[in-house]
C-alpha positions in Angstrom: -5.4 -76.4 30.7 -3.9 -79.8 28.7 -2.3 -82.6 30.3 1.0 -84.9 28.9 0.8 -88.3 28.9 3.5 -88.1 32.1 0.6 -86.3 33.8 -2.3 -89.0 32.7 -0.5 -91.7 33.7 0.5 -90.4 37.0 -3.6 -90.0 37.5 -3.9 -93.8 36.6 -2.2 -94.5 39.0 -3.3 -93.1 41.9 -5.9 -94.9 42.5 -7.0 -97.4 40.6 -10.4 -97.0 39.1 -11.9 -94.2 41.4 -12.5 -91.9 38.5 -15.6 -89.6 38.2 -16.7 -90.1 34.8 -15.1 -86.6 33.5 -11.7 -88.0 34.3 -12.6 -91.6 32.6 -13.3 -89.3 29.5 -10.9 -87.1 30.0 -8.1 -89.6 29.9 -9.3 -91.9 27.5 -9.8 -89.0 25.4 -5.6 -87.9 26.1 -5.1 -91.6 25.2 -6.6 -91.3 22.0 -5.1 -88.3 20.9 -1.5 -90.1 21.4 -2.6 -93.1 19.4 -1.5 -92.4 16.0 -3.3 -93.7 13.0 -1.9 -95.6 9.4 -3.3 -92.3 7.4 -1.1 -90.2 10.1 1.8 -92.1 10.2 1.3 -92.6 5.6 1.2 -88.8 6.5 4.5 -88.5 7.6 6.4 -91.4 5.8 5.5 -89.4 3.0 6.4 -86.4 3.4 9.7 -87.9 4.7 10.1 -88.7 1.7 9.3 -86.4 -0.3 11.3 -84.1 2.0 14.6 -86.2 1.5 13.7 -86.4 -2.2 13.4 -82.7 -2.5 16.4 -81.8 -0.4 18.3 -84.9 -2.6 17.6 -83.0 -6.2 18.2 -79.7 -4.4 22.0 -80.9 -3.2 22.8 -83.4 -6.1 20.8 -81.3 -8.9 23.5 -79.2 -9.2 26.0 -81.6 -9.9 24.1 -84.1 -12.1 23.3 -80.8 -14.3 27.5 -80.1 -14.4 27.7 -83.9 -15.6 25.1 -83.4 -18.1 27.1 -79.8 -18.9 30.4 -81.3 -19.1 29.2 -84.2 -21.5 27.2 -81.9 -23.5 30.2 -79.5 -23.6 32.8 -82.8 -24.7 30.6 -83.9 -27.2 30.3 -80.1 -28.5 34.6 -80.0 -28.9 34.5 -83.1 -30.6 32.0 -82.5 -33.0 33.9 -79.0 -33.3 37.4 -80.9 -34.0 36.1 -82.9 -36.4 34.1 -80.7 -38.0 37.6 -78.8 -38.5 39.6 -81.9 -40.0 36.4 -81.9 -42.7 37.3 -78.5 -43.2 41.0 -79.2 -43.8 40.6 -82.0 -45.9 37.9 -79.6 -48.5 39.9 -77.2 -48.6 43.1 -79.4 -49.4 40.8 -81.0 -52.0 40.0 -77.6 -53.1 43.6 -76.3 -53.8 44.3 -79.5 -55.9 41.1 -78.7 -57.7 42.5 -75.4 -58.7 45.7 -76.4 -59.8 44.7 -79.0 -62.0 42.4 -76.7 -63.4 45.2 -73.8 -63.7 47.5 -76.2 -65.4 45.0 -77.1 -67.5 44.3 -73.5 -68.6 48.0 -72.9 -69.2 47.9 -76.6 -71.4 44.9 -75.0 -73.4 46.2 -72.0 -73.6 49.8 -72.5 -74.8 47.7 -75.1 -77.3 45.4 -71.7 -78.4 49.0 -69.7 -79.4 50.7 -72.8 -81.3 47.2 -73.4 -83.4 46.9 -69.4 -84.4 50.5 -69.1 -85.0 49.7 -72.8 -87.4 47.3 -71.3 -89.0 48.9 -67.6 -89.1 51.7 -69.0 -91.3 49.8 -71.6 -93.0 48.1 -68.3 -94.0 51.0 -65.7 -94.5 53.5 -68.2 -95.6 56.1 -67.9 -93.0 56.9 -70.0 -90.3 57.9 -69.0 -86.7 58.4 -71.4 -84.1 60.9 -72.9 -81.7 62.4 -76.2 -82.7 64.4 -78.3 -79.8 67.4 -79.4 -79.5 67.3 -83.1 -80.7 65.4 -81.0 -84.2 67.5 -78.5 -84.6 70.6 -81.1 -84.5 68.8 -83.3 -87.3 67.9 -80.6 -89.6 71.2 -79.3 -89.1 72.9 -82.8 -90.1 70.1 -82.8 -93.2 71.0 -79.7 -94.5 74.6 -80.6 -94.2 74.0 -83.4 -96.6 71.8 -81.5 -99.2 74.6 -79.0 -99.6 77.0 -81.2 -99.8 75.1 -83.2 -102.7 74.4 -79.9 -104.7 78.0 -78.8 -104.6 78.8 -82.3 -106.0 76.0 -81.6 -108.6 77.3 -78.2 -109.4 81.0 -78.8 -109.6 80.1 -81.9 -111.8 82.1 -84.3 -109.2 78.6 -86.3 -108.9 79.0 -87.4 -112.5 82.4 -88.9 -111.8 82.1 -92.8 -111.2 84.7 -93.4 -108.6 85.7 -97.0 -110.0 86.6 -97.2 -113.4 84.1 -98.8 -115.2 85.1 -101.0 -118.6 83.3 -100.7 -122.1 84.0 -104.2 -123.1 83.2 -106.9 -122.6 84.1 -110.6 -123.8 82.2 -112.4 -126.8 79.9 -115.0 -125.1 78.2 -117.7 -127.2 75.2 -117.2 -128.9 72.2 -119.5 -127.2 70.4 -119.7 -130.4 69.0 -123.0 -132.0 70.1 -123.2 -135.3 70.4 -119.5 -135.8 73.8 -119.5 -137.9 75.5 -117.3 -135.7 78.7 -118.6 -133.7 77.5 -121.5 -132.0 
């Protein structure tokens, strides 16, 4: 049979000090049980704080983890976008280099064909090639002059002097000292 604190207080108030030694022992024992010690209070406080931390971690841990996951997702997305930009820039550089190599190859092939034709022409004595418009005009002018000159020599027209020359000239005094000729 357990007496509660209210029962003990009622017994104590009933008669002052007229309790038997057993009653006195029982009341003292019950009162000592009601006084909590420092260890019990420390245990109670630590247990309460630990429970509060555990409940807080359980409630807010998900939110904290979710926030960190969203932050990591944003960082990963930024890294992906940066990598895509760098890949695009690298692709443009590769395209430019490819175009430059293609142009250089075309020039080299054209040069090889010209060199081959020149060597073949030199060996065979024939000449093949095309002239630019300016080169063709200059060649035509030179051919025209050469044909006219040839025609003039063949017909004798080149030997005619356009201005008649007199073969006679007036006598000149001699500048010889003491030679006796006209002087």
